[in-house]
C-alpha positions in Angstrom: -9.8 14.4 2.2 -10.0 14.1 5.9 -13.6 15.4 6.1 -14.6 12.6 3.7 -13.3 9.9 6.0 -13.3 11.3 9.5 -15.8 13.2 11.6 -14.8 16.5 13.2 -14.4 14.8 16.5 -12.1 12.1 15.0 -9.9 14.8 13.4 -9.6 16.5 16.8 -8.6 13.2 18.2 -6.0 12.7 15.5 -4.6 16.2 16.2 -4.4 15.4 19.9 -2.6 12.2 19.1 -0.1 13.8 16.8 0.8 16.3 19.5 1.9 13.4 21.7 5.4 11.9 21.7 4.1 8.8 20.0 2.3 10.9 17.5 5.4 12.8 16.7 7.3 9.6 16.3 4.6 8.3 13.9 4.9 11.5 11.9 8.7 11.2 11.7 8.5 7.5 10.6 5.7 7.8 8.1 8.1 8.4 5.1 10.3 5.5 6.2 7.3 3.2 6.6 5.9 4.2 3.2 9.3 3.7 1.5 9.7 0.3 3.2 6.2 -0.7 2.3 6.7 0.2 -1.4 10.0 -1.7 -1.5 8.3 -4.8 0.1 5.4 -4.5 -2.5 7.9 -4.3 -5.3 9.8 -7.3 -4.1 6.6 -9.3 -3.7 5.6 -8.4 -7.3 9.0 -9.4 -8.7 8.7 -12.8 -7.0 5.1 -13.3 -8.2 5.7 -12.1 -11.8 6.9 -15.5 -13.2 3.9 -17.3 -11.9 1.6 -14.5 -13.1 3.2 -14.5 -16.6 2.9 -18.3 -16.9 -0.8 -18.2 -15.8 -1.5 -15.3 -18.2 0.2 -17.0 -21.2 -1.7 -20.2 -20.4 -5.0 -18.4 -20.3 -4.3 -16.5 -23.6 -3.4 -19.8 -25.3 -6.6 -21.5 -23.9 -8.7 -18.6 -25.3 -6.9 -18.6 -28.7 -5.1 -15.3 -28.4 -1.6 -16.8 -28.5 -0.5 -19.9 -30.4 
């Protein structure tokens, strides 16, 4: 996957970075950041769902799929 998106030189740069203190901190926090990001996305979707459902129902009625 990395070879698809990064050059060899860039991968070496990433490896150098991840050997630093900041890189080690980034590695340690990645699971936390991913979990927090997923939770934020879920909360956003829950807040948007009523608006989306209303818009979808309106569109389906306009197009004759729902009476």
